[in-house]
C-alpha beads as a LAMMPS data file, in Angstrom:
LAMMPS data file: protein, C-alpha beads

92 atoms
91 bonds

1 atom types
1 bond types

-500.0 500.0 xlo xhi
-500.0 500.0 ylo yhi
-500.0 500.0 zlo zhi

Masses

1 110.0

Atoms # bond

1 1 1 428.325 -121.557 -340.824
2 1 1 428.357 -121.050 -337.047
3 1 1 425.219 -119.916 -335.294
4 1 1 426.058 -119.963 -331.548
5 1 1 427.346 -121.840 -328.626
6 1 1 425.963 -123.136 -325.441
7 1 1 427.083 -124.215 -322.165
8 1 1 425.071 -127.182 -320.886
9 1 1 425.288 -127.628 -317.050
10 1 1 423.638 -130.935 -315.635
11 1 1 422.652 -130.228 -312.044
12 1 1 421.713 -132.372 -309.083
13 1 1 421.342 -130.905 -305.616
14 1 1 423.472 -128.031 -306.794
15 1 1 421.782 -124.937 -305.271
16 1 1 424.782 -124.000 -303.128
17 1 1 427.139 -123.482 -306.094
18 1 1 425.240 -123.335 -309.362
19 1 1 424.926 -119.484 -309.334
20 1 1 428.785 -119.125 -309.157
21 1 1 429.214 -121.617 -312.077
22 1 1 426.733 -119.620 -314.184
23 1 1 428.380 -116.315 -313.272
24 1 1 431.738 -117.781 -314.172
25 1 1 430.426 -118.658 -317.631
26 1 1 428.819 -115.287 -318.161
27 1 1 432.167 -113.597 -317.225
28 1 1 434.245 -115.839 -319.579
29 1 1 431.814 -115.981 -322.381
30 1 1 429.022 -113.532 -322.122
31 1 1 427.236 -114.583 -325.468
32 1 1 427.025 -118.213 -324.779
33 1 1 423.535 -119.700 -324.182
34 1 1 423.487 -121.222 -320.663
35 1 1 421.302 -124.275 -320.313
36 1 1 420.909 -125.829 -316.828
37 1 1 419.232 -129.186 -316.483
38 1 1 417.999 -129.723 -312.940
39 1 1 418.052 -133.544 -312.782
40 1 1 415.336 -134.091 -310.138
41 1 1 416.848 -132.007 -307.310
42 1 1 414.935 -131.696 -303.978
43 1 1 416.730 -128.468 -303.081
44 1 1 416.493 -125.018 -304.736
45 1 1 418.762 -125.903 -307.684
46 1 1 416.288 -124.609 -310.268
47 1 1 415.680 -121.369 -308.489
48 1 1 419.368 -120.919 -307.945
49 1 1 419.967 -121.378 -311.671
50 1 1 417.707 -118.454 -312.508
51 1 1 420.562 -116.494 -314.180
52 1 1 420.687 -119.257 -316.886
53 1 1 418.995 -118.702 -320.263
54 1 1 416.911 -121.758 -319.874
55 1 1 416.438 -124.170 -316.909
56 1 1 415.051 -127.566 -317.763
57 1 1 413.651 -129.534 -314.779
58 1 1 413.217 -133.266 -314.448
59 1 1 410.676 -134.361 -311.912
60 1 1 413.040 -137.242 -310.753
61 1 1 416.766 -138.045 -310.927
62 1 1 417.410 -139.761 -314.369
63 1 1 421.094 -139.531 -314.468
64 1 1 423.812 -137.311 -315.958
65 1 1 423.637 -138.869 -319.396
66 1 1 419.814 -138.141 -319.700
67 1 1 420.363 -134.633 -318.429
68 1 1 423.134 -134.005 -320.966
69 1 1 421.124 -135.323 -323.800
70 1 1 418.182 -132.974 -322.850
71 1 1 420.655 -129.991 -322.614
72 1 1 422.167 -130.844 -326.099
73 1 1 418.667 -131.089 -327.590
74 1 1 417.671 -127.731 -326.003
75 1 1 420.897 -126.060 -327.410
76 1 1 420.232 -127.480 -330.719
77 1 1 416.643 -126.253 -330.729
78 1 1 417.899 -122.770 -329.986
79 1 1 420.243 -122.947 -332.976
80 1 1 423.596 -123.601 -331.177
81 1 1 426.032 -125.616 -333.212
82 1 1 428.752 -125.896 -330.459
83 1 1 428.291 -127.085 -326.885
84 1 1 430.619 -127.090 -323.810
85 1 1 429.634 -128.914 -320.719
86 1 1 430.440 -127.956 -317.133
87 1 1 429.688 -129.653 -313.837
88 1 1 427.347 -127.771 -311.490
89 1 1 429.936 -127.859 -308.908
90 1 1 432.604 -126.167 -311.034
91 1 1 435.009 -129.000 -310.825
92 1 1 434.922 -130.047 -314.493

Bonds

1 1 1 2
2 1 2 3
3 1 3 4
4 1 4 5
5 1 5 6
6 1 6 7
7 1 7 8
8 1 8 9
9 1 9 10
10 1 10 11
11 1 11 12
12 1 12 13
13 1 13 14
14 1 14 15
15 1 15 16
16 1 16 17
17 1 17 18
18 1 18 19
19 1 19 20
20 1 20 21
21 1 21 22
22 1 22 23
23 1 23 24
24 1 24 25
25 1 25 26
26 1 26 27
27 1 27 28
28 1 28 29
29 1 29 30
30 1 30 31
31 1 31 32
32 1 32 33
33 1 33 34
34 1 34 35
35 1 35 36
36 1 36 37
37 1 37 38
38 1 38 39
39 1 39 40
40 1 40 41
41 1 41 42
42 1 42 43
43 1 43 44
44 1 44 45
45 1 45 46
46 1 46 47
47 1 47 48
48 1 48 49
49 1 49 50
50 1 50 51
51 1 51 52
52 1 52 53
53 1 53 54
54 1 54 55
55 1 55 56
56 1 56 57
57 1 57 58
58 1 58 59
59 1 59 60
60 1 60 61
61 1 61 62
62 1 62 63
63 1 63 64
64 1 64 65
65 1 65 66
66 1 66 67
67 1 67 68
68 1 68 69
69 1 69 70
70 1 70 71
71 1 71 72
72 1 72 73
73 1 73 74
74 1 74 75
75 1 75 76
76 1 76 77
77 1 77 78
78 1 78 79
79 1 79 80
80 1 80 81
81 1 81 82
82 1 82 83
83 1 83 84
84 1 84 85
85 1 85 86
86 1 86 87
87 1 87 88
88 1 88 89
89 1 89 90
90 1 90 91
91 1 91 92
């Protein structure tokens, strides 16, 4: 039984491009839950990610692996059984 999908985006100092990445996800898959994990950014990454369904914010940089684990946990908590990851700069 499928319950939903999430897109987890770990982000560090990504204010300049995160909005476009989220817009691309919304255009391609409008029903996907978008989870952004701001991994201790000192710029406006969290504010720029405001179009996400949820923005988790770490007080300091802990690394991509920790950000992904937190994003996966949030997706699971929201009932998602499938996850896609994207880089905040849109490269991967």
